[in-house]
C-alpha positions as CSV (number, residue, x, y, z in Angstrom):
1,X,58.6,-82.9,99.2
2,X,60.3,-85.6,97.2
3,X,60.1,-83.9,93.8
4,X,60.1,-86.2,90.7
5,X,57.6,-84.8,88.2
6,X,56.6,-87.0,85.4
7,X,57.2,-85.7,81.8
8,X,53.5,-85.2,81.4
9,X,53.3,-82.8,84.3
10,X,54.9,-80.1,82.1
11,X,53.3,-77.6,79.9
12,X,55.0,-75.8,77.0
13,X,55.3,-72.0,76.4
14,X,57.4,-70.5,73.5
15,X,57.9,-67.7,71.1
16,X,58.7,-69.7,68.0
17,X,62.4,-69.2,68.6
18,X,62.8,-71.2,71.9
19,X,60.5,-72.6,74.6
20,X,60.2,-73.2,78.3
21,X,58.8,-76.2,80.2
22,X,56.5,-75.2,83.1
23,X,55.7,-78.0,85.7
24,X,52.3,-78.2,87.5
25,X,54.1,-77.2,90.6
26,X,54.8,-73.7,89.1
27,X,58.4,-74.4,88.2
28,X,60.1,-73.6,84.9
29,X,62.7,-76.4,84.7
30,X,63.9,-76.1,81.2
31,X,64.6,-73.0,79.2
32,X,67.3,-72.6,76.5
33,X,68.1,-69.0,75.6
34,X,68.2,-67.4,73.0
35,X,67.4,-70.5,70.7
36,X,66.1,-74.0,70.9
37,X,69.6,-75.3,70.7
38,X,71.3,-72.9,73.1
39,X,72.6,-74.0,76.4
40,X,69.9,-74.2,79.0
41,X,69.8,-71.5,81.8
42,X,67.3,-73.6,83.6
43,X,68.2,-77.4,83.5
44,X,66.4,-78.8,86.4
45,X,64.4,-81.0,84.1
46,X,67.5,-83.3,83.7
47,X,68.7,-83.0,87.3
48,X,67.1,-81.1,90.2
49,X,65.9,-77.6,90.7
50,X,69.5,-76.7,91.8
51,X,70.5,-77.1,88.2
52,X,68.3,-74.2,87.3
53,X,64.7,-73.5,87.8
54,X,62.2,-70.7,88.5
55,X,59.2,-71.5,90.7
56,X,56.1,-69.2,91.4
57,X,53.8,-70.9,93.9
58,X,52.0,-70.1,97.2
59,X,54.3,-69.5,100.2
60,X,54.6,-72.3,102.8
61,X,52.7,-71.7,106.0
62,X,52.7,-72.9,109.5
63,X,50.1,-75.5,108.8
64,X,50.8,-76.2,105.3
65,X,54.0,-77.0,103.4
66,X,52.5,-75.6,100.2
67,X,50.3,-77.2,97.5
68,X,52.3,-79.9,95.5
69,X,50.4,-78.9,92.3
70,X,48.2,-76.2,90.8
71,X,44.4,-76.7,91.3
72,X,43.9,-76.4,87.6
73,X,45.5,-75.3,84.4
74,X,44.8,-74.8,80.8
75,X,45.9,-72.9,77.8
76,X,43.8,-69.7,77.2
77,X,41.8,-70.3,74.1
78,X,43.6,-71.3,71.1
79,X,47.0,-70.0,72.3
80,X,50.2,-70.9,74.0
81,X,49.4,-68.8,77.0
82,X,49.4,-71.1,80.0
83,X,46.9,-70.4,82.9
84,X,47.5,-72.2,86.3
85,X,45.2,-71.6,89.2
86,X,46.2,-72.1,92.8
87,X,43.6,-72.4,95.6
88,X,44.4,-72.3,99.2
89,X,42.2,-71.9,102.4
90,X,43.0,-68.2,102.4
91,X,42.4,-67.3,98.7
92,X,43.1,-68.2,95.2
93,X,45.4,-66.8,92.5
94,X,46.0,-67.4,88.9
95,X,49.5,-67.4,87.1
96,X,49.7,-66.7,83.3
97,X,52.9,-67.9,81.7
98,X,53.9,-67.0,78.1
99,X,56.7,-65.9,75.9
100,X,55.7,-63.2,73.4
101,X,56.7,-63.9,69.8
102,X,59.6,-61.6,69.0
103,X,62.0,-60.0,66.7
104,X,64.5,-59.2,69.3
105,X,64.9,-59.9,73.0
106,X,63.6,-63.2,74.3
107,X,61.4,-62.8,77.3
108,X,59.5,-65.2,79.8
109,X,56.5,-63.2,81.3
110,X,54.7,-64.5,84.4
111,X,51.7,-62.6,85.6
112,X,50.2,-63.4,89.1
113,X,46.6,-62.4,89.3
114,X,44.7,-62.4,92.6
115,X,41.3,-64.1,92.2
116,X,39.7,-64.4,95.6
117,X,40.8,-63.6,99.3
118,X,44.5,-63.0,100.0
119,X,47.4,-65.2,99.3
120,X,51.2,-65.2,100.1
121,X,53.3,-66.0,97.0
122,X,56.9,-66.6,96.5
123,X,59.1,-66.5,93.3
124,X,62.3,-68.5,93.6
125,X,64.7,-68.2,90.6
126,X,67.9,-70.2,90.4
127,X,69.6,-69.2,87.2
128,X,72.2,-71.7,86.2
129,X,73.6,-71.0,82.6
130,X,75.7,-73.6,80.8
131,X,73.2,-76.5,81.3
132,X,73.3,-76.0,85.0
133,X,77.1,-75.8,85.3
134,X,77.7,-72.2,86.1
135,X,76.8,-70.0,89.1
136,X,76.3,-66.6,87.6
137,X,77.1,-63.1,89.2
138,X,73.9,-61.9,90.5
139,X,73.7,-58.1,91.3
140,X,71.5,-55.1,91.2
141,X,71.7,-52.4,88.3
142,X,69.4,-49.5,88.6
143,X,66.8,-51.2,90.7
144,X,66.9,-54.3,88.4
145,X,68.2,-57.7,89.2
146,X,70.7,-59.2,86.7
147,X,72.5,-62.5,86.5
148,X,75.6,-62.6,84.4
149,X,77.7,-65.5,83.4
150,X,80.0,-65.6,80.4
151,X,78.1,-64.4,77.3
152,X,74.8,-64.5,79.0
153,X,72.8,-61.8,81.0
154,X,69.4,-62.6,82.6
155,X,67.4,-59.5,83.7
156,X,64.5,-60.0,86.1
157,X,62.1,-57.2,86.5
158,X,59.2,-56.8,88.8
159,X,57.4,-54.4,90.9
160,X,58.0,-56.3,94.2
161,X,61.2,-56.5,96.3
162,X,63.9,-59.0,95.2
163,X,66.6,-60.5,97.4
164,X,69.6,-62.5,96.3
165,X,71.0,-65.3,98.6
166,X,73.5,-68.0,97.7
167,X,72.8,-67.6,93.8
168,X,68.9,-67.5,94.3
169,X,66.7,-64.7,93.7
170,X,63.7,-64.6,96.0
171,X,60.5,-62.3,96.0
172,X,57.8,-62.9,98.6
173,X,54.6,-60.9,98.0
174,X,50.9,-60.9,98.6
175,X,48.0,-61.0,96.3
176,X,44.5,-59.8,96.6
177,X,41.4,-60.2,94.5
178,X,41.7,-57.9,91.5
179,X,45.4,-57.2,91.9
180,X,48.4,-58.4,89.8
181,X,52.2,-58.7,90.0
182,X,54.2,-59.4,86.9
183,X,57.7,-60.8,86.5
184,X,59.6,-60.5,83.3
185,X,62.8,-62.4,82.6
186,X,64.8,-61.0,79.6
187,X,67.9,-62.5,78.0
188,X,70.6,-60.4,76.1
189,X,74.3,-60.7,75.5
190,X,76.3,-59.8,78.6
191,X,78.3,-57.3,76.8
192,X,75.1,-55.5,75.5
193,X,73.1,-52.8,77.2
194,X,70.1,-53.5,79.5
195,X,67.0,-54.6,77.7
196,X,64.0,-52.5,77.7
197,X,61.3,-53.3,80.3
198,X,58.1,-54.4,78.4
199,X,54.5,-53.7,79.3
200,X,53.4,-57.2,80.5
201,X,49.7,-56.6,79.8
202,X,50.4,-55.3,76.3
203,X,52.7,-58.3,75.7
204,X,49.9,-60.6,76.9
205,X,47.4,-59.1,74.4
206,X,49.9,-59.2,71.5
207,X,50.7,-62.9,72.3
208,X,46.9,-63.9,72.4
209,X,46.3,-62.1,69.2
210,X,49.3,-63.9,67.4
211,X,48.2,-67.3,68.3
212,X,44.5,-66.6,67.7
213,X,45.2,-65.1,64.2
214,X,47.4,-68.1,63.3
215,X,45.0,-70.8,64.5
216,X,42.1,-69.1,62.4
217,X,43.9,-70.3,59.2
218,X,43.3,-73.9,60.2
219,X,41.1,-75.5,57.6
220,X,40.1,-78.6,59.5
221,X,36.7,-78.6,61.0
222,X,36.0,-82.3,61.9
223,X,35.1,-83.9,65.2
224,X,38.6,-83.8,66.6
225,X,39.1,-80.1,66.1
226,X,40.3,-79.2,69.5
227,X,43.0,-81.9,69.4
228,X,44.1,-80.9,65.9
229,X,44.4,-77.2,66.8
230,X,46.3,-78.1,70.0
231,X,48.7,-80.3,68.1
232,X,49.2,-77.7,65.3
233,X,50.0,-75.1,68.0
234,X,52.6,-77.5,69.3
235,X,54.0,-78.0,65.9
236,X,54.2,-74.2,65.2
237,X,55.9,-73.6,68.6
238,X,58.7,-76.0,67.5
239,X,59.3,-74.0,64.3
240,X,62.3,-71.6,64.5
241,X,60.7,-68.5,63.1
242,X,63.7,-66.7,61.7
243,X,64.8,-69.7,59.5
244,X,61.8,-71.9,59.0
245,X,63.7,-74.9,60.5
246,X,61.6,-77.2,62.8
247,X,63.0,-79.0,65.8
248,X,62.0,-82.6,66.3
249,X,61.4,-81.7,70.1
250,X,62.6,-78.9,72.2
251,X,64.4,-80.9,74.7
252,X,67.4,-83.3,75.0
253,X,67.9,-86.6,76.7
254,X,64.5,-87.3,78.2
255,X,64.8,-90.9,78.3
256,X,63.0,-93.7,76.2
257,X,63.4,-96.0,79.2
258,X,63.6,-94.7,82.8
259,X,67.1,-95.2,84.1
260,X,68.1,-96.3,80.6
261,X,70.8,-94.8,78.3
262,X,68.6,-94.1,75.0
263,X,68.7,-90.5,75.6
264,X,69.2,-88.2,72.6
265,X,69.1,-84.5,71.6
266,X,66.3,-83.6,69.5
267,X,66.9,-79.9,69.2
268,X,67.7,-80.0,65.6
269,X,66.0,-80.1,62.2
270,X,65.7,-83.6,60.9
271,X,64.7,-83.6,57.1
272,X,62.3,-86.5,57.8
273,X,60.6,-85.0,60.9
274,X,60.4,-81.3,59.4
275,X,59.0,-82.8,56.0
276,X,56.3,-84.7,57.7
277,X,55.5,-81.9,60.1
278,X,55.1,-79.6,57.1
279,X,52.9,-82.1,55.4
280,X,50.6,-82.0,58.4
281,X,50.5,-78.2,58.4
282,X,50.0,-78.0,54.7
283,X,47.0,-80.4,55.0
284,X,45.4,-78.2,57.5
285,X,45.8,-75.0,55.5
286,X,49.2,-73.6,56.6
287,X,51.2,-72.7,53.5
288,X,53.5,-70.0,54.9
289,X,55.4,-72.5,57.0
290,X,56.0,-74.6,53.8
291,X,57.5,-71.7,52.0
292,X,59.9,-70.8,54.9
293,X,60.9,-74.4,55.2
294,X,61.5,-74.7,51.5
295,X,63.9,-71.6,51.8
296,X,65.5,-73.3,54.8
297,X,66.1,-76.5,52.8
298,X,67.8,-74.6,50.0
299,X,70.1,-72.9,52.4
300,X,70.9,-75.9,54.4
301,X,71.6,-78.4,51.5
302,X,73.1,-75.5,49.5
303,X,74.9,-76.7,46.4
304,X,76.0,-80.0,48.0
305,X,73.1,-82.6,47.9
306,X,75.6,-85.3,47.2
307,X,76.7,-84.9,50.9
308,X,73.1,-84.6,52.2
309,X,72.8,-84.8,56.0
310,X,69.7,-86.3,57.5
311,X,69.6,-83.4,60.0
312,X,70.9,-79.9,60.4
313,X,71.0,-77.1,63.0
314,X,68.0,-74.9,63.0
315,X,69.7,-72.3,60.9
316,X,71.4,-75.0,58.7
317,X,74.5,-75.9,60.8
318,X,76.2,-79.0,59.7
319,X,78.5,-79.7,62.7
320,X,76.3,-81.4,65.3
321,X,79.0,-83.4,67.2
322,X,77.6,-85.3,70.1
323,X,79.0,-85.1,73.6
324,X,77.9,-85.8,77.1
325,X,77.4,-83.5,80.2
326,X,78.6,-85.5,83.1
327,X,77.5,-82.9,85.8
328,X,73.9,-83.5,85.0
329,X,72.5,-86.8,86.4
330,X,69.7,-87.0,83.9
331,X,66.0,-87.2,84.3
332,X,65.3,-89.7,87.1
333,X,68.8,-90.7,87.0
334,X,68.7,-91.6,83.1
335,X,72.2,-90.8,82.0
336,X,74.0,-89.8,80.0
337,X,72.7,-86.4,79.1
338,X,73.8,-85.7,75.6
339,X,74.0,-82.6,73.5
340,X,74.6,-82.9,69.8
341,X,73.6,-85.8,67.8
342,X,76.0,-88.4,66.2
343,X,73.4,-89.6,63.9
344,X,73.7,-86.5,61.8
345,X,76.1,-88.2,59.4
346,X,74.2,-91.4,59.0
347,X,72.8,-92.6,55.5
348,X,69.1,-92.7,55.8
349,X,67.7,-93.2,52.2
350,X,64.1,-92.6,53.3
351,X,64.7,-88.8,53.8
352,X,64.8,-88.4,50.0
353,X,61.2,-89.7,49.9
354,X,60.0,-87.6,52.8
355,X,61.5,-84.4,51.3
356,X,60.4,-85.0,47.8
357,X,56.9,-86.0,48.9
358,X,56.6,-82.8,50.8
359,X,57.6,-80.6,47.8
360,X,55.1,-82.5,45.8
361,X,52.5,-81.9,48.4
362,X,53.5,-78.1,48.6
363,X,53.0,-78.0,44.7
364,X,49.6,-79.7,45.0
365,X,48.6,-77.3,47.8
366,X,49.3,-74.3,45.5
367,X,52.7,-73.2,46.8
368,X,54.3,-71.2,44.0
369,X,56.9,-73.1,41.9
370,X,60.5,-72.2,42.6
371,X,63.2,-72.6,40.0
372,X,65.9,-73.2,42.6
373,X,63.9,-75.8,44.4
374,X,63.5,-77.6,41.0
375,X,67.2,-77.7,40.5
376,X,67.7,-79.1,44.0
377,X,65.0,-81.6,43.5
378,X,66.6,-82.9,40.3
379,X,70.0,-83.1,41.9
380,X,68.5,-85.1,44.8
381,X,66.8,-87.5,42.6
382,X,69.9,-88.0,40.6
383,X,71.9,-88.7,43.7
384,X,69.2,-91.2,44.9
385,X,69.3,-93.1,41.6
386,X,73.0,-93.8,42.4
387,X,72.5,-94.9,45.9
388,X,69.2,-96.5,46.5
389,X,70.5,-99.9,46.4
390,X,72.9,-99.3,49.4
391,X,72.2,-100.5,52.8
392,X,71.5,-97.7,55.2
393,X,70.8,-96.8,59.0
394,X,66.9,-96.3,58.2
395,X,64.3,-94.2,59.8
396,X,65.1,-95.3,63.4
397,X,68.8,-94.2,63.1
398,X,70.3,-97.5,64.3
399,X,73.7,-97.6,65.7
400,X,74.6,-101.0,64.5
401,X,75.4,-102.4,61.0
402,X,73.6,-101.0,57.9
403,X,70.8,-102.9,56.5
404,X,68.5,-102.9,53.5
405,X,65.5,-101.5,55.3
406,X,62.2,-102.1,53.6
407,X,60.8,-98.6,54.7
408,X,64.0,-96.9,53.2
409,X,63.4,-98.7,49.9
410,X,59.7,-97.8,49.9
411,X,60.5,-94.2,50.4
412,X,62.9,-94.3,47.6
413,X,60.1,-95.4,45.5
414,X,58.0,-92.5,46.8
415,X,60.9,-90.1,45.8
416,X,60.9,-91.5,42.2
417,X,57.1,-91.7,42.0
418,X,56.6,-88.0,43.1
419,X,59.2,-86.8,40.7
420,X,57.4,-88.6,37.9
421,X,54.2,-86.9,38.8
422,X,55.8,-83.5,39.0
423,X,57.5,-84.0,35.6
424,X,54.1,-85.1,34.1
425,X,52.6,-81.9,35.5
426,X,55.3,-79.7,34.0
427,X,56.8,-78.6,37.2
428,X,60.1,-80.4,36.5
429,X,62.0,-80.8,33.3
430,X,63.1,-84.3,33.5
431,X,63.0,-87.3,31.2
432,X,60.3,-89.5,32.8
433,X,60.9,-93.1,31.0
434,X,63.9,-94.0,33.0
435,X,62.3,-93.1,36.2
436,X,59.3,-95.2,35.4
437,X,61.5,-98.1,34.8
438,X,63.3,-97.4,38.1
439,X,60.0,-97.1,40.0
440,X,59.0,-100.5,38.9
441,X,62.4,-102.0,39.7
442,X,62.3,-100.7,43.3
443,X,58.8,-102.1,43.7
444,X,59.7,-105.5,42.5
445,X,62.8,-105.7,44.6
446,X,60.9,-104.7,47.8
447,X,58.0,-107.2,47.1
448,X,60.5,-110.0,46.4
449,X,63.1,-109.4,49.2
450,X,61.4,-107.4,51.7
451,X,58.2,-109.6,52.1
452,X,57.7,-112.8,54.2
453,X,55.1,-115.0,52.3
454,X,54.8,-117.4,55.1
455,X,53.7,-114.8,57.7
456,X,52.2,-112.7,54.9
457,X,53.9,-109.5,56.0
458,X,56.7,-107.1,55.1
459,X,59.5,-107.2,57.3
460,X,62.0,-104.8,58.8
461,X,64.7,-105.5,56.3
462,X,65.7,-107.7,53.5
463,X,65.8,-111.3,54.7
464,X,65.0,-110.6,58.3
465,X,62.3,-112.1,60.5
466,X,61.9,-108.8,62.6
467,X,58.9,-106.5,62.0
468,X,59.0,-102.8,61.9
469,X,56.1,-100.5,62.5
470,X,57.2,-98.3,59.6
471,X,55.9,-100.8,57.2
472,X,52.5,-99.6,58.2
473,X,53.2,-96.6,55.9
474,X,53.0,-98.8,52.8
475,X,49.4,-98.2,51.9
476,X,49.6,-94.4,53.0
477,X,52.6,-93.8,50.6
478,X,50.7,-95.5,47.7
479,X,53.3,-98.2,47.4
480,X,50.4,-100.7,47.5
481,X,46.6,-100.2,47.6
482,X,45.0,-100.8,51.0
483,X,43.0,-103.9,49.8
484,X,46.2,-105.7,48.9
485,X,46.4,-108.9,50.9
486,X,50.1,-108.1,51.7
487,X,49.0,-104.8,53.2
488,X,46.3,-106.3,55.3
489,X,48.7,-109.0,56.4
490,X,51.3,-106.5,57.4
491,X,48.7,-104.5,59.5
492,X,47.7,-107.7,61.2
493,X,51.1,-108.8,61.8
494,X,52.1,-105.5,63.5
495,X,49.0,-105.8,65.7
496,X,49.9,-109.2,66.7
497,X,53.7,-108.9,67.2
498,X,54.4,-105.2,68.1
499,X,51.1,-104.0,69.6
500,X,49.9,-104.2,73.1
501,X,46.3,-105.2,73.9
502,X,45.4,-101.6,73.9
503,X,46.7,-100.9,70.5
504,X,50.0,-99.2,71.4
505,X,52.8,-100.0,69.1
506,X,56.6,-100.6,69.6
507,X,58.8,-99.4,66.7
508,X,60.6,-102.8,66.5
509,X,61.7,-105.6,68.8
510,X,64.4,-104.7,71.4
511,X,66.6,-107.1,73.3
512,X,66.9,-105.9,76.9
513,X,70.4,-106.5,78.1
514,X,71.5,-108.0,74.8
515,X,72.4,-105.9,71.8
516,X,69.5,-105.6,69.3
517,X,69.3,-104.9,65.6
518,X,69.6,-101.3,66.4
519,X,73.1,-101.8,67.9
520,X,71.9,-100.7,71.3
521,X,71.1,-102.5,74.7
522,X,68.0,-101.7,76.7
523,X,64.3,-101.4,75.8
524,X,61.9,-98.5,75.2
525,X,58.3,-97.5,75.4
526,X,55.7,-97.8,72.7
527,X,55.9,-95.1,70.0
528,X,53.1,-92.8,69.7
529,X,53.6,-92.1,66.0
530,X,53.4,-95.9,65.4
531,X,50.3,-96.1,67.1
532,X,48.8,-93.4,64.8
533,X,50.2,-95.3,61.9
534,X,48.2,-98.3,63.0
535,X,45.1,-96.0,63.1
536,X,45.7,-95.2,59.6
537,X,46.3,-98.8,58.6
538,X,43.1,-99.9,60.2
539,X,41.0,-97.2,58.6
540,X,42.6,-97.8,55.1
541,X,42.0,-101.5,55.3
542,X,38.2,-101.1,56.1
543,X,38.2,-101.3,59.9
544,X,37.1,-97.7,60.5
545,X,35.4,-98.3,63.9
546,X,38.5,-100.0,65.3
547,X,40.6,-97.2,63.9
548,X,38.4,-94.5,65.5
549,X,38.4,-96.3,68.8
550,X,42.2,-96.6,68.9
551,X,42.6,-92.9,67.9
552,X,40.3,-91.9,70.9
553,X,42.3,-94.1,73.2
554,X,45.5,-92.3,72.1
555,X,43.8,-88.9,72.6
556,X,43.2,-89.9,76.2
557,X,46.8,-90.4,76.8
558,X,47.7,-86.8,76.1
559,X,48.4,-84.8,79.2
560,X,45.9,-82.4,80.5
561,X,47.2,-79.8,78.2
562,X,46.9,-81.8,75.1
563,X,50.7,-82.6,74.7
564,X,52.4,-85.9,73.7
565,X,56.0,-87.0,74.2
566,X,57.7,-89.4,71.9
567,X,56.7,-92.6,73.7
568,X,54.5,-94.2,76.4
569,X,55.1,-96.8,79.0
570,X,52.1,-99.1,79.1
571,X,53.3,-100.8,82.3
572,X,54.1,-97.6,84.4
573,X,51.4,-95.7,82.3
574,X,53.5,-92.7,81.7
575,X,54.9,-90.6,78.9
576,X,58.6,-91.2,77.9
577,X,61.1,-89.4,75.6
578,X,61.7,-86.0,74.5
579,X,58.6,-83.6,75.0
580,X,56.6,-82.5,73.3
581,X,57.4,-84.5,70.2
582,X,56.7,-83.2,66.5
583,X,56.4,-86.8,65.3
584,X,53.6,-87.5,67.8
585,X,51.6,-84.4,67.0
586,X,52.1,-84.8,63.3
587,X,50.8,-88.3,63.6
588,X,47.6,-87.2,65.5
589,X,46.9,-84.5,62.8
590,X,47.4,-86.8,59.9
591,X,45.2,-89.5,61.6
592,X,42.4,-87.1,62.4
593,X,42.4,-85.9,58.7
594,X,42.3,-89.3,57.4
595,X,39.5,-90.6,59.8
596,X,37.3,-87.6,58.6
597,X,38.1,-88.5,55.0
598,X,37.4,-92.2,55.3
599,X,34.3,-91.7,57.2
600,X,33.0,-89.4,54.5
601,X,33.9,-92.0,51.8
602,X,32.7,-95.0,53.8
603,X,29.6,-95.6,51.9
604,X,31.4,-96.2,48.7
605,X,35.0,-96.8,49.8
606,X,35.3,-100.5,48.7
607,X,34.1,-99.7,45.2
608,X,36.4,-96.7,44.8
609,X,39.4,-98.8,46.0
610,X,38.6,-101.5,43.4
611,X,38.6,-99.0,40.6
612,X,41.9,-97.2,41.8
613,X,43.9,-100.3,42.7
614,X,43.8,-103.0,40.0
615,X,46.6,-105.6,40.7
616,X,47.3,-107.1,37.3
617,X,51.0,-106.2,37.0
618,X,53.7,-104.5,39.1
619,X,53.6,-101.5,36.8
620,X,49.9,-101.2,37.2
621,X,50.2,-101.3,40.9
622,X,52.6,-98.6,40.9
623,X,50.4,-96.3,38.8
624,X,47.1,-97.0,40.6
625,X,48.6,-96.9,44.1
626,X,50.3,-93.5,43.2
627,X,46.8,-92.2,42.1
628,X,45.4,-93.1,45.5
629,X,47.7,-90.8,47.5
630,X,46.3,-87.4,46.6
631,X,42.8,-88.8,47.4
632,X,44.1,-89.5,50.9
633,X,46.1,-86.5,51.3
């Protein structure tokens, strides 16, 4: 079989410290141990199964080469336990894949359950530590199979015979109705003793209970609850439990264009991504994650906010130097494969706004005040005051010349605005008058230099003609009220120039073989988050039916397990980019919440906006637009 699985053919399992990608042919093709950012022990996702994989599927027979895909699959209830059912002419079986949330040894557990008849099954594990570069020493120790390479040891336990040949561990076994066979893969340092063998059934019960207890905290009960719950689980799965850091995605180098070179490592904690993810979780009732992230923020930034990085490692590491792995050919030949991320040292002024906005939301949501956070907040705003007029690399992390990005300036306004609100509420001890003047000054500059009056739209940067989907956030942030003609014009311009006929949205124009404004050649797919921003823009500007229709089209683009990558190719009709993507699932949750609120308010929305958003002076716009935000949160 010519095996080229699409990104959407993968499901996710995880233990809130790392995760694995399970294809619908029964193969785990991506697993980093013991953390999200550790080297992969299965890296077939970025090459072939020979770069590391573990497949459990029906054994081939004389008249059948083996099913290419499972017959059906789903998550069990509101959990991250993946159920895959295989059906053949002789019988059927179910495979349960999960990773128990843990304090110690990371484990992948695969339980094969016979459902009907009899089936021959085969487990084929190819461990290849070091991102597929190392052939381990595989041997038997006390009846247990272990693969050792350098610092890593992988222990595979099962009740059926195992055989090793040419670096592959194979088990062929039969299943019958009512019988089960379990496989447990455990990681530990190679110098340590052998890990304990768990009870797979007990681990399954504990894993189900963990996820079911967590999802019961969700306060959203609207028409899109299934999608919100599934996205919330995905966001929780991308949270590194011991530290509170949140990865942007659990993969590296899944391409934004098949065969292209826009391939980046997302297994780190971006201040922007983590902040907006926490905002989505807070708005659905999850406060514990916000407290953990706040502690992570204090440790990561430490006493050095003047040298704020836009991203850190999941436990606050600062050195994220980017390098390439030439032995991996890349997903469908999309090279290079990169680990580390060179954008870590960019200047992105918008992160101040996202971080401070989330701290404000945490305060509004009842998260207890913290004196250390207040000190950090004050130092961040003092630093922003000194730097907000500089050009930067912006939200999309361009690798070309710095610009005065409109979105960056709007988010600088947000940082100042939320600081004023917290000071007015007594949560910050800061002098407000200079900040009020600064807020008005930023607002005037953006409206004067970042707006194209001929096309009636905000642009990507000062003086540019290019558009940027990030300007769709202007009404959501409270920078301008939704009924402002400039907001409506911006929404319409993005629909006209950056959107497909189906409402999918590109981030900004790319230039193919020529170098674009982002300093890169090549193109990319439409960006799921930007399409959710368009949903919000349509809803806020009074087009609720259109917003709801677009939202439901986006839901239909999720894979069969409710997961979204970073981007979507509307021509080849497939997902692109790292998977699953926190940004995409955060956008889904935020849009679902907004649609519910706007539907509730639809009978009197126009009158409410008129009261909340007078447009007499620049300062009154700032004040009234700011008042709008908590209503929409």
